[in-house]
N, C-alpha and C positions, 0 to 999 in steps of 0.2 A: 725291450719289452715295455717301455716307457710309453712311446708313442700308439701301439696296438692297445694297450690297456686303456689310455686315456681315450681311444677311439672309441672302444666297446664302452667306457663308463660314460662317454657322452651322448653315445647312441642310445643307450638302455635309459639312462637317466633322462633323456629328453623326453623319450616315449613316455616315460612313467609319470614324467612331472608335467606334461602334457593332458595326460588322461586325467590327475588330479586338477588339473586348471579346468577342463572340461567340465568335470562332475562339480566343482565349486561356482564355475560362474552360473553352471544351469540353476542350481540351488539358490543363489544369491539373486538372480535376474527373476525367477519364478516366485521368489518373496517365500523361500522354504528354509530360511537359515537355518531354525531349530534341528533340521536333519543333519548339518555339518558335525553335530558333537557325535553322530556316528559314522561320520566318514572318516575323521581323524584316528578313531580306534583301530577302524580296519585297515587304513593306511601302514600305522604304526605297527601293527602286527604283522604284516607284510614285509615290511622292511627288518623286523627283530628275526623273522623266519628266513630271509635271504643271507644278514649276516650269519645267522648261526649255523645254516648249511655250509656256507662258503668257510667259517672257522672248522667246522667238525671236517671237512673234506682237506682242509689244507695242513690242521695240526694235529691230527690223528692218525694218519698214514704212516707216522714214524714208527708206528707199534709193528708195522708189516716188514716182511722179508723184501728184500730187493725185488726178486721175482713178482711179489703180490703189487708191490709199489708199481712198477712198470705196467702190469697188467691193468691195476685201476688207474693209474694216469693215462695211459693208450685209451683205454675205453672213453673214460670222459671227455678226452680230448676231442674223439670222435662224435661223442654226444654233443660236445660244444658246438662242433662243427656244423651238426644238423640243426641245432637251436638258431644259429645265427643264419643258416642259409634261409630256414622258414622265416625268420623274422625280416628279413631284408626283402623277401618276395612279398610277405604278409603286407609290410608297412608301405609297399609299393601299390599295391591294390586297395587298401583300405584307408590311404591317407586322404581322399575326399570324403570318405563316407562315416569315419572315426567317431567324429562328433555328434552326429544325428544317431548311430547307432548306440552311444554311451548314453545320448540323454533318453533314449526311448527306453533302453534298460534300466535308467535310474525312476523313470516314470513306474514302471513297473513294480519296481524294488519299493518305492514308497507306495504303492497300493498295498504292498504285503504287510510291510511294517517294518521297524526299526532293525530287525536282526538281517532283513533282506539287504538292505542298504549298507550295515556294516560287510557282510559278505560280500555284498558288489564292490565294493571299494579294496576289499582284502584281494579278491581275485584278480580285479583290474591291474594292481599294483606287483600282486605277488608272481605273476608269470615273469615281469620283467626282471624281477629281483632273483628269483630261482636260475633265469639263464645267466644273468650276470654273476654268478655264484660260482655256477659250472664253470663258467670261461675263465672265472678268476683263479680257480685251483689249474685249470690247464695253463693259463699263463705263468702260474707260481712254479708249475712242474717245467716248463720249457726254459724258464729263466737260469734254473740251476745256479743260483747265486744268492738265495734270499728271497724273503717276498717283498724287500723296501722297493723296489722300480716299480712292479706290479699295482701293489698296493697304493704307492703315488699317483700312480696313473689313474688307476680306477675313481679314487677319492676326488682330484683334480676334475677328471670327467664330470662325475656325478654332480659336484659342486658348480662347475660350469653351466651344466645342462640346469640345474634348478634354480640358478641367476637367469639364465635367458628365459625360462618359460615363465618365470615371474614378471619379466620386462615385457615378454609377449602378450601376458594375462593383463597388464595395466596400459596396455597400448604404448609403451616406451620407445619398443623397437620394432621393426618389422621387416620380415625376409621372407622370401619363398623355401617354404619347407618343402616343399616338392622337390626342388633341386637340391637341398640340403641332404634330404635323405637317398636320393639318388647319388650323390658325391660320394656320401660315405657308406653307401652301399658298395660303390664298386671299391672302394678301399678294402672293406669287410670282405670282398670276396678273396683277395690277396692274404690279407690275413688268415682268414679261415683256410686258405690254401696250406699256409705254412704250418698251420696246427695242425691241420689232416695229416700233413707229412711227419710231425713230429710224433702225433700219437701213434701212427704206424710205425715208427723208429723203434719207440717206448716198447712195443708189441715185439717187434723183431729182438729187442735186447731181454726180453723177458721168455724169449724162446719160443714163443706163441705163433711167430710169422718166420720164414725162411729168409734169406739173402743178407743177413746181415753185414757179412764182409764183402759184398758184391757192391761195390762201389760206382756210382754213375760217374762222378767226378770228386777229386781232391784238391780244393783249392786254398789249402792251408798254409802253404807257401807265399801266394799270389794275396789272398785275401784273408788273413786270420781273423778268427772271432775276437782276441782281443785287440785287433785295431779300432779305432774311431769309426772307421768306414764299415767293416765287419760288424761292430755293434750296431750300427743304424742299420745296416741291413738284417740282422737277426731281429731287431727292436720293431722293424715293420713287417719285415716278409717270412721270420722265424727260419732265416738263412741258417744254414748248417754246412761248415768247410768240408766235410766228409758226408756226402750226399749219397744214400743207397739207391740204388735203381728202383726200389721198390717206391722210394721218396718223391723221387724226382718223376717218376710216372704217375704217379698219383696228385702231385702238384699239378702238372700240366694237363690232365685230364680232367682235374676239376675247375681249373679255371678257364679251360676250353670250352665245358659243357656249361658252367654257372654262369660267367661274365655274359656270353653273347643272348642267353634266356634271360637275364635281369636287365639288358639294355634294349632288347626287343620290344619295341613298341606293342601295344594291346590293340587286337584286331577292332575296329569301330563296331559298335551294335547295328544290328540291323535293323531298318527301317520299315515299319508295316504301311503299306499303303492302303488308306483308309478307302473301303468299298470294293477294292479291289481284289483284296485277299491275296496279293502279290508281296514277296519280299525283297528289297532293293539292298543290296550289299553299298 
């Protein structure tokens, strides 16, 4: 789970860090530095909330029965898949306009007052943080071996994201963010498919979905999860050596639908011909 956790931490962390850098750069360049004292508390509150939610989900489920743990874990895994799916499509669509939108919202917040600036900063970062918290819980559940690997992966990914965002802000490095979000988006489609399959398996183990003993394949002899290559597959794709028909079907259907939609190029905007009243594709 180290790789998938690192990927989520890097992706979510970079999005949040870029949001922060856009807000800070806007205030600095427009000579409104005093407003920064309201931005940082909003960001800090968002980070604390995200950490609190992740800790609450991860460390309080021990009090639940096995069936309740599986129900909660399976449900939140599916919620995490929904978050990640929405995130990759949103970033593909908004990557070119996010800076101008954030500057416009900050302008409006400055006109309202300090609390509006604090709230904007909190909401802008908090959304990414809550998504990360839910996905962290799903990663811990699927790791089945403690929280060390997922926690290390998330932490390293977030630290790397903050460093990259700072270097981008300072102009020390330049790279194509559009391509970065496309490549990581493709990888996340496969990660999310694995989490979806694991979440459904949790619900099967809890007795809320049928087919727990109806296996699509059993590769425990050829590719055991305890082997290094099995661990790599589990870490990247949430591979399970005993995969039920429901898990396998969900994985294939999710990838077959989401991946082509994500890679599909958006249709060109229609151009209005002046004076003719016609629209040309």
